[in-house]
N, C-alpha and C positions, 0 to 999 in steps of 0.2 A: 519507489514511485519517482516522482518529480525530483530532478536535481541531484541524482547520484552519478558519479563519474567512473568509478572503478569497474572494470570488466572482469568477470570471473569465468573460469573454464566451465564447460558444460558438465552438468551432473546427471548421471543416470539414475532413475528412480528405482530400477530393478537390481541395484547392487546388493549382494548378499548382506543380510543384517540390517537393511534399511527399510523403514516403513514405506509402503508404496503410496501412502496418501500424503503424509507430511514430509517425507524424505529424510527424516531424522533417524539416527540409529535407533534400533528397536528399544533398547534399554532406556532411552530418553524420549521416546515417542510422546507427542503432545496430544494425540487424538483422543484418548480416554478422558482427558482433563478439559477438553474444549467445551465451553457453554454453547447453547443454542441461542443465537442473538437474532430475535425477530425484529424487523424494522418496517415501518410504514413505507419508507422510501426504497425503491429498487436501486441497487448500486450496480451500474454497468461499468465494468472495468475493462478498458481497452488496453490489452497488455502487449508490449513488444515481444515478439517471439523469443528474443534472447533472454528476457526475464523468466520465461517459462522453463529455461534450462538451469536456473540458478538455485542452489540449495538455500541461499540467503534470502530468497524472495518471500517477503511477509504476506504477499497477496495470497499465497497458498493457504496459510493459516486463516486468513480472512474468509476465503471461500469455503473452508471446512466448517467454520463457526456460523456463517450467515446464509440461511436458506434463500434470502432475497438478493443474493449477489450473483450476477451473470458475467462470464468472461466472453470477450471477443478478442481473439489473437490477431495482432497486426503483423503481416508477413510481407513477402515480396510482391504481393498483388493488392496495392492500396485500393484500387477501384473495387475489387471484389470484397474487401473488408468494409468499404463504405456501404456497399449494398447489403452486407450482412447485419449491419446495425439495426436493432429493433426500433420500434416507434419511439421518437424523441419528443412526443407531445408532452408538454409540461415537464421539461427537463432543464437542469442547470449543469454547467460544466465547471469542474474544479480546475482552474488553470489561470496562471498570472495574467493580468491585464493592467494597462496604464489607467484604465477607467473601469475598475471592477464594478459589477452590479451588486446591489444590496442583497443580503441574504433574504430569502423568502420568509414571510411571516408564518406560513403554514408549509409543511413538508411537501416538496414537489413529488411527482410520480417517480422521477428518475434523477439520480445523481451520477454524472458521467465522470470517471477518473481515468487519466492516462498514466500507465505504469511503464516506466523506463527511465533512462538517464535523461538529463535536461536536454541534451542534443537530440536524443531519440524522440522525446515527447514533442519537441518543437516540430520535427519532421512529421510526426504522426498527425499533429493538428493541421499542418499545412496540406497534407495529403488526404484528409478526411473532410471534404467540404460540407458534409451534413452537420458537422459540429460548429461551423462558423457562425450560424445564426443563434446559437444558444447563449443565454446570459452566462457571463463568466464570473464566478465567485472565487474568492481567494482567502487563505488563512493568514493570520497574523504571525509574526515571528514567534517561535516557541518561547514560552516564559521561562523555562528552566532546561538545563542540559538533559539529554536522554541517552542511555546506553543503547547503541545500535549495532547491527552486524556490519554495516558499511558506513564509512565516514562520508561527510559531505562538506564541501567548502562554502556552501551557501547558508546564510543565517536562517533562511526560511526552509531549508531542506528537512525532509522527513522521509521515513519509510512509507510505503504505500498504506500499510495497515494503520500507522499513526494518522496519516492524512484522512483516511476514510473515517477513523474514529472521531477526529476532531470536527470534520465536516458534519457528520451525523449528530454530534453534540450540538452544533449550531442549529441544526434542523429539527432534532427530536429530543434534545435535552441531555443533561449530564450523565444520566444513568447508563444510556447506551455507550456514550463516549468512554466512561470509566471501565466498563466491562471489556470493551475492545482494547483499551490501552493495557489492561491487565493481561489479555491474550498476547499482546505484543511483548510485554516484559517476560512472560513465561516462555514464549517462543525463542526469544534472544537467549535467555538463560539456558534452555535446553540445548540449543545449537552449539553454544560455547562450551557447555559441559561435555557434549558429545565429541568435541574437538580437543578436550582436555585443557582448555585455556581460560575457563571461567574465572578462577581466582585471579589470574594475572590481569584479565580485562576489567574485572570489577574493581580491583585495587587501583589500576591506572585511571579508570573513569572517576572514581571517588576522589582521587588526588587532584585530578584536573578540574573537578567541579567545585572543590573547596574555594571559598572566597579568599582572596589574597589580602594579607594584612598590610 
């Protein structure tokens, strides 16, 4: 989601031995293990087209687990994308602001999330004027380190699935958040195991996360 900088080469979903839904190698496919996460809030995920090419995109797992999640892909026709956005009545936008709005006391109809690098999401917001009037909510800095597929230089940085999980936790409670964060952890582990680097990545993460004496 927000604030990731590294660009990855395009991944083809129809490569031999790869699941056509989650894009992970078949022996590590997450699809049979995904819960169905029903939410009161519709999640409208406006995804930069380059994110849709990446095997590291956690939004794909979110979409498979959440029936009430809708994708709109942002491409070279921002005006067309702006017109494709569904009704934004009673919607909030998860996006940084100098004066963020308070989190609603009751779940809104729609939570809008922009999916891309920090540079991409800023451009997307600028090019989509229908988003400008929405209340902008934001998350706090993560309380603890999280093992991710892509590193971020921003303290507030998260994967898209993490951001959706924590935002829904604020709106609908910890139970939804915890299930989605579990999906994120499982997705990361399966992708890294499929690449044969799980042990190295886990050991390096655990070492870096240890408090220094």
